C-alpha positions in Angstrom: 154.6 -60.4 106.2 156.2 -56.9 106.1 154.9 -55.0 109.1 156.9 -51.8 108.7 159.5 -50.3 106.5 160.4 -46.8 107.7 162.2 -46.0 104.4 158.8 -45.5 102.9 157.6 -43.2 105.7 158.4 -39.4 105.8 161.1 -38.7 108.5 158.8 -36.6 110.7 156.2 -39.5 110.8 158.6 -42.3 111.6 158.6 -42.2 115.4 154.8 -42.5 115.5 154.8 -45.1 112.7 157.3 -47.2 114.7 155.4 -46.8 117.9 152.1 -47.8 116.2 153.6 -51.0 114.7 155.4 -52.0 117.9 152.7 -51.2 120.5 149.5 -52.1 118.5 150.7 -55.2 116.8 153.1 -56.5 119.5 153.4 -55.6 123.2 152.5 -52.1 124.4 155.5 -50.0 125.6 156.8 -46.5 125.7 159.4 -46.0 122.9 162.4 -43.7 122.8 164.7 -43.3 119.8 168.3 -42.1 119.6 167.8 -40.1 116.4 164.1 -39.4 115.9 164.7 -36.6 113.5 167.3 -37.6 111.0 168.9 -41.0 111.4 166.0 -43.2 112.4 165.4 -46.4 110.3 163.5 -49.7 110.9 162.2 -52.7 109.2 159.8 -55.1 111.0 158.6 -58.4 109.6 155.9 -60.7 111.2 155.0 -64.4 110.7 152.6 -66.6 112.5 153.9 -70.2 112.9 151.4 -72.6 114.6 149.8 -69.9 116.7 153.1 -68.2 117.7 153.8 -64.7 116.4 157.4 -64.3 115.3 158.9 -60.9 114.7 162.2 -59.8 113.1 163.3 -56.2 113.4 166.4 -54.4 112.2 166.5 -50.7 113.3 168.5 -47.8 114.6 169.1 -47.2 118.3 166.1 -47.2 120.6 164.7 -48.2 124.0 161.3 -49.6 124.9 160.1 -49.2 128.5 157.3 -51.2 130.0 156.0 -49.5 133.1 153.5 -50.4 135.8 150.9 -48.5 133.8 151.4 -50.9 130.8 151.3 -53.9 133.1 148.1 -52.6 134.8 146.4 -52.2 131.4 147.6 -55.4 129.8 145.8 -57.3 127.1 143.3 -60.0 127.8 145.8 -62.7 126.6 149.3 -61.5 127.8 152.4 -63.1 126.2 155.9 -64.1 127.1 158.5 -62.8 124.5 161.5 -64.9 123.8 164.2 -63.1 121.7 167.6 -63.5 120.1 170.1 -60.7 119.5 171.8 -61.5 116.1 173.3 -58.0 115.8 174.5 -55.4 118.2 174.9 -55.3 122.0 171.5 -55.2 123.7 170.6 -53.7 127.1 167.9 -55.2 129.3 166.7 -54.3 132.8 164.3 -56.5 134.8 163.6 -56.5 138.5 166.3 -53.8 139.0 169.0 -55.9 137.4 170.8 -54.7 134.2 172.3 -57.0 131.7 174.1 -56.8 128.3 173.0 -59.4 125.8 174.7 -60.6 122.6 174.3 -63.2 119.9 174.8 -66.2 122.2 172.1 -65.1 124.7 168.3 -65.7 125.0 166.3 -62.8 126.3 162.9 -63.5 128.0 160.3 -61.0 129.1 156.9 -61.5 130.6 154.3 -59.0 129.6 153.1 -58.7 133.2 156.5 -57.5 134.4 158.2 -54.1 134.3 161.3 -53.9 132.1 163.5 -51.8 129.7 165.1 -53.0 126.6 167.1 -51.6 123.7 170.4 -50.9 122.0 172.6 -48.0 120.7 173.4 -47.7 117.0 172.2 -50.3 114.5 170.9 -53.6 115.9 168.6 -56.5 115.1 166.3 -58.7 117.2 164.3 -61.9 116.5 161.4 -62.5 118.9 158.5 -64.9 119.3 155.4 -64.2 121.4 154.0 -67.2 123.3 150.7 -66.9 125.0 151.2 -67.2 128.8 148.4 -69.7 129.1 150.0 -71.9 126.4 153.4 -71.6 128.2 151.9 -72.3 131.6 154.7 -70.7 133.7 153.9 -68.2 136.5 155.0 -64.6 136.1 157.5 -64.8 139.1 159.0 -67.9 137.7 159.6 -66.3 134.3 161.1 -63.3 135.8 163.4 -65.3 138.1 164.5 -67.5 135.3 165.0 -64.7 132.9 167.8 -63.3 135.1 169.8 -66.6 135.1 169.0 -68.5 131.9 172.6 -69.6 131.4 172.4 -71.5 134.8 170.3 -74.1 132.9 172.0 -76.9 131.1 169.3 -76.5 128.5 170.3 -73.0 127.5 172.4 -73.9 124.4 170.1 -76.5 123.2 167.2 -74.1 123.3 169.3 -71.4 121.7 170.2 -73.6 118.7 166.5 -74.6 118.3 165.4 -70.9 118.3 168.1 -70.1 115.7 166.9 -72.9 113.5 163.3 -71.8 113.7 164.2 -68.3 112.8 166.3 -69.4 109.8 163.2 -69.4 107.5 160.0 -68.6 109.3 158.2 -67.7 106.1 158.6 -71.3 104.9 157.5 -72.7 108.2 154.4 -70.6 108.3 152.4 -72.8 106.0 154.0 -76.1 106.8 151.6 -78.9 107.9 153.8 -79.4 110.9 153.7 -75.8 112.1 151.4 -76.5 115.1 153.5 -79.4 116.2 156.6 -77.2 115.9 155.0 -74.5 118.0 154.1 -77.1 120.6 157.7 -78.4 120.7 159.1 -74.9 120.9 156.8 -73.9 123.7 157.8 -77.1 125.5 161.5 -76.4 125.2 161.1 -72.8 126.4 159.0 -74.0 129.3 161.7 -76.5 130.1 164.4 -73.8 130.0 162.5 -71.5 132.3 161.7 -74.1 134.9 165.3 -75.5 134.8 166.7 -72.0 135.2 164.3 -70.9 137.9 164.4 -74.1 140.1 167.0 -76.5 141.3 167.6 -79.3 138.7 166.3 -82.0 141.0 163.0 -80.2 141.8 159.7 -81.8 140.8 158.7 -79.2 138.3 162.0 -79.5 136.5 162.0 -83.3 136.5 158.4 -83.3 135.1 159.1 -80.9 132.3 162.4 -82.6 131.4 160.5 -85.9 131.1 157.8 -84.2 129.0 160.4 -82.7 126.5 162.8 -85.7 126.4 161.8 -86.9 122.9 161.9 -83.3 121.5 165.4 -82.8 123.0 166.6 -86.2 121.7 165.4 -85.3 118.1 167.0 -81.9 118.3 170.3 -83.4 119.4 170.2 -85.9 116.7 169.5 -83.3 114.0 172.5 -81.2 115.2 174.8 -84.3 114.8 173.6 -85.8 111.5 177.1 -85.3 110.0 178.6 -87.5 112.8 178.9 -91.1 111.7 179.4 -92.1 115.3 175.9 -91.0 116.1 174.9 -94.3 117.6 171.9 -95.2 119.9 174.4 -95.7 122.7 175.8 -92.2 122.3 172.3 -90.5 122.1 171.2 -92.4 125.2 174.3 -91.5 127.1 174.0 -87.8 126.1 170.5 -87.7 127.7 171.3 -89.9 130.8 168.9 -92.7 129.8 169.4 -96.4 128.9 169.4 -97.6 125.3 166.3 -99.6 126.2 164.4 -96.5 127.4 165.5 -94.7 124.2 164.0 -97.3 121.9 160.9 -97.5 124.1 160.4 -93.7 123.9 160.9 -93.8 120.1 158.6 -96.8 119.7 155.8 -95.0 121.6 156.2 -92.1 119.1 156.1 -94.5 116.1 159.7 -93.7 115.2 162.4 -96.1 114.0 165.7 -94.4 114.9 167.7 -95.9 112.1 165.2 -95.1 109.4 164.6 -91.7 110.8 168.3 -90.8 110.8 168.6 -92.0 107.1 165.6 -89.9 106.1 166.9 -86.8 107.9 170.3 -87.3 106.4 168.9 -87.7 102.9 166.7 -84.6 103.2 169.7 -82.6 104.4 171.8 -83.9 101.4 168.9 -83.2 99.0 168.9 -79.5 100.0 172.7 -79.2 99.9 172.9 -80.6 96.4 170.7 -77.8 95.0 172.2 -75.0 97.1 174.7 -72.7 95.4 176.6 -72.6 98.7 177.8 -76.2 98.2 178.4 -76.1 94.4 182.1 -76.9 94.9 181.5 -80.0 97.0 181.4 -83.3 95.1 178.5 -85.6 95.7 180.7 -87.8 97.8 181.7 -84.8 99.9 178.0 -83.9 100.4 177.3 -87.5 101.4 180.1 -87.4 104.0 178.8 -84.1 105.4 175.5 -85.8 105.9 176.8 -88.8 107.8 177.1 -91.4 105.0 180.3 -93.3 105.1 179.9 -94.8 101.6 179.1 -92.7 98.5 177.7 -95.7 96.7 175.4 -96.5 99.6 174.3 -92.9 99.7 173.5 -92.9 96.0 171.4 -96.0 96.3 169.5 -94.7 99.2 169.0 -91.3 97.6 167.6 -92.9 94.3 165.3 -95.2 96.3 163.9 -92.3 98.2 163.6 -89.7 95.4 163.6 -91.6 92.1 166.7 -89.9 90.8 170.4 -90.1 91.4 172.1 -87.3 93.5 173.9 -86.1 90.3 170.7 -85.9 88.4 169.0 -84.0 91.2 171.9 -81.5 91.3 172.1 -81.1 87.6 168.4 -80.2 87.3 168.5 -78.1 90.5 165.6 -80.1 92.0 163.2 -79.4 89.2 162.2 -81.1 86.0 163.1 -84.5 87.2 161.0 -87.3 88.6 160.7 -87.2 92.4 158.6 -90.2 92.9 158.8 -91.3 96.5 159.8 -87.8 97.7 
């Protein structure tokens, strides 16, 4: 949903329109713009995926400041914001510490903490707002963790997960699995915060790492679908568990690892075949990129799953053909 497009707002009204969209719809702040008179532009979009608000903004230089006054008059259901910085160099200040953030960083703020955030020139941000009661992490833990997120071995895993969620939030909004995705995302953010805030061998970290083990395993497997050497032994070793525990964990969730991998690889291939981005790839090349060692085996599996051959699916761009079994 388009929340704000300042190109449709008269220049003299833009600062107030931006403040209204940011503070009334998201988290209350004081807002300061680099060029409030002439060069100010902004576009904000909002989605709600499984109870989590997701916001993407692309705008000219600005700074938001959350003061003790804002904290004192917080909403009845405060949130923790988790954001990515896909464009520009962002500045953040929390607990008296200043940081510069780029595209490979995760930025976390608790609504009940004082902080400054912004950038110069054009920039972009992708944020999700998680209810603090849903997240279940104390304010001081969030603040402590936010200053040292890269100290956690989970940082890059969570970063890649967040990037994937933001790839097409509009499509996820109405998906039947949206609530489960929101739960999994909340669990991963909780794990990251506890891991960064505490020693790795502390009870809170061990507990949350156990709780999110299945989610982390599935996320790892999805990132390595193209790797034909993605064996149960490798997956188990990457997560410091035995193969027996891996299969027990999957069995409790009703998942057959081999069948799940085939299903995920077929779904990835199905999308690649109708994407203009991969038009120059042969069907065999698509199969290889999705982890299939044999093109003929891939074709048989694809037709069994979707009722058409890969070539037929590509030729008709996914429409006008039988998709029985899809």
